[in-house]
N, C-alpha and C positions, 0 to 999 in steps of 0.2 A: 177117657178124658177126665182131667182133674182141674180143679179151680181153686184159687186162693181167696182169702177174705180181704186182701188189700185192694184199694181202688186203683184203677189204671185207666189210661185213655187209649191203649192199644192192646189188641189181642192177636196173637199169632197162633194159628192152628196148623200143625204139621201133620201130614198124613202120608201113609204108604199107598201109592197107587197100584203097585204090583203090575205096571204096564198098562193100566186102564184109567189114566188120569181124567179124561173127559167125563166119563160116567160117574166117577167118584166125586169129582169137583161139583158136578151138577147136583148130586145127592146132598152134599154138604150145604150148598147154597139153598137148596129146597128146605133143609132142616132148619137153617138159620133164618130163612125168610127175610122179612123186612129189617131185622137186626143187622144182617150183613150189609145192606145198603146204607143204613143210617149210622154206622159206627166205623171206627178204625179197626177193621178186622182184616187181617192178611192171611191168605191161604198159602202155605208153604208145602208144595207137593214134591214128594220124593218119587221119582219115576219108577224105581225098582224097589228093592227092599230097604226099608228105613234102617235096618241093621247095618247096611253098608256104611252109613254115616257114623254109627256108633263104633263099628270096627275100626274105621279110619281114625276116629278120635282117640280110641284106646290102643291104636297100633296093633290090632289083631289081624293076622293075615287070613285072607280068604281067596278063593278062585272059583272057576266055573264048576269044578268038581266038589268043592267044599264051600257051599253058599254061605253068605254072611250070617244067616240065622243059625246054621249048623256050627260055624266057627265061634259064634257068641255062646252057644250052648256048651261047646267044648271048653271054652274059657271059664264059664260058670262052674262046670264040673270040676275044674282044677281048684276051685274055691268052695267046694262042697255045696254046690247049689245046682239048679237047672234053670235054663232060660225059657221063659214063656212070654208071649206077647203082652200079658198084663203087667209085666215088669218094665215095659218101655218108659213110663214116666220116671222111674227111679234113675234112669240114665241121663235125664235132661241136664243135670248139673255137671255131667262129665263130657258133654258134647262140645266139640270145637266148632262154633258157628262161623268163625272167621276164616280159618285155615283151609 
């Protein structure tokens, strides 16, 4: 999770449920505690791999045999890098949140 220094009145937390949204949402609300109830915090849960959204935004093809995380790793290898989960924040500016 990363944070900026600018003030804002809304926080959006997106997270990868990997098929278990209820448990993970409960954990996040427990971690945030009273802050969640007292502020404009929105939880954006991705039911499967968050990499699906990244792949769709970057038009990277994936399927059931080549999962999104693997497709993203293959894409990164073409650009002399490897994909790891800690690189997720670097993709935020490339995401198509409308489409």
